[in-house]
Steps between C-alpha positions, in 0.01 A plus 500: 500500500725415207544782252608411147657778296498463124397715207790745481589729210832550326677829542846633426800628691643735241846463353598152608508338157693747288835324549618159388573413862173494693498576870222254585507125455145530372370853516146421385447241774650730763287799409182293488572318825612819675159656442329193641729512804406862576131412486497170686800450729420503874736490798403444862735648761497356850361790706695682768404804707698817560527407869659163417838475683665430164297740288830653383588165343159390372348823366633725221752767592359850546785667310636488147739201476866557418829316467610179329218290645215743436327260259363293787339800671377656176319184400314465830419870526346503152328160530302602809341790307443309177189354338645152546426486873188311609352471847331176401752213519260274309556699182876530544738351244798539735567583865766753599721442804575865583807472723790721395847346509657846470306626804567184702875544444496837671250419776694470827251238624582270207815589305673277249540217752130489586338518156473124455318461832267789420402348164446156657274645770313719252419207271393291799259774612358543149445126462316482834286810458400464133415198281665626181859398566416144597290416195795549261801482730568862409525438125261788423688739730787736425738738673731772365858571610788688342785442745678167453423406862144447379600174338669353810224635727289193422745238625280413799185494288567259216143515368553870425820431309357210298133600458459876527566729201812691597532837323861588577785707362757224568370277222791266438379155403842353571457551875261316730184684593397641162293286265474640149147513351342458845675808633550835327771763481424837658706766318733691727441865414642817648203741518514794259242742374449562130741445215843663464511788248661489155548125514528437126748786462739350756847450352599147589877497446583210731444144385407360843491606864486339844534644850457315826660307781724207411316248715487186289732287283310616192567867576862420589543341158341799327734738680804282432437486125366848425617743772754673273305490176427820305155392374356289779501701822492297822501695827498393862470726799355851486455658157651844442244569229119488499360147485216626281744667261699177470187306406393771255848498344526124445354281227488192722463479879618190682290308752742272685417261782618608844411331830165431336388482139268800538595867496322815386741540207267352238228750584764776515619408150150501357414829668798675339459335160813285529479145361550262795761226477413225747802304621351249739418132469177344629307827523123485454463847352207726597188447289678230298162331441384811316786692341773379265822611669699433183304782342648769726802356682814293451542189715859382549605184692746573778766284331493737202612808693837500314302510170277787610645765268494264203135412569391863529695620197338235282166671556440716193385862520157406367463218751608726784244763400230232502609385846503855635166578339352202683668612824303823479181301450539255787626737767141594587472146638781572747361807674291530817232761552295595805197466276570217255514565127412233245789262432721641778685279749194450719276379220775281357549327837124456523501339157773257611276406793202469267695245295564298816151500644312174535260416220257344748369717780423275793178587676536467872240291680630605838260670739445871450606542864861528381 
């Protein structure tokens, strides 16, 4: 049966409108729609048993996720316990394809070379066993993947790439396989608990900071121009100092494209109260449908790397304080929790999916024998 959800009330998310630079494109619409999402949104997950040969790939992990690609596992682990799950596919807004790219990579039966075949066979089985895929060609389905292999994993299943909502960390709309507005960016977040102490009292003496491998032309250019500068600190290789201390001691923290556009550096910057500087073209930023990135970050085209210091020094003290103040407000959106907290990364990803759901729920007329 079709359920129509209207009649919501306005409410407020304190502190978002005190600055001239707002952190939402339209905060009133977001807050109103968010409440409706929590009440109405329903997800159907294709069921799998614990004795399934690939239960390790299809069911949530039984440990707390860690590492650079933890976002994928966190999302699934939290979703399965959430109020959004329905056992009635007829009331579902979207259908979740629960395979884990991260787990498939490390499964000796599949590995990187076998992921494309696994996905092809999985979709074939779903389309034969259930009616829901066939009635939309997968357009009301989604999957979640943080590793960049997740994008190329669909090469043998074109209907996934072109129809399914892909929630992925590697959200570059310059490369084939990611379709902006249909797909969504999953923020790559290194798991941490709580907030660092004495954040506002941190003495930020460095203008800007970057540390990481030099694995792309963009990073090579950054190193070439700024490696010997006394205000912009660019490091490659192992740091001799604490990474956290470097972020806490810098006004701006640089997010620079490597092999892929995505890294955990944006979430790192926000966590430590450092204004992120995003040096990467064609990047569909996380939650860009919702938040105004210009309100809490600086976006610099890769061609302007030689002008980086000039750009950052033109930012007045008052403007910087506004940017940093907004950083402290939005960082709650870039944190995972075992039990989700309003407006955290889980709920923000769910809201991105809510925006992409179909407005017409198709009632299946297929036999109940399915």
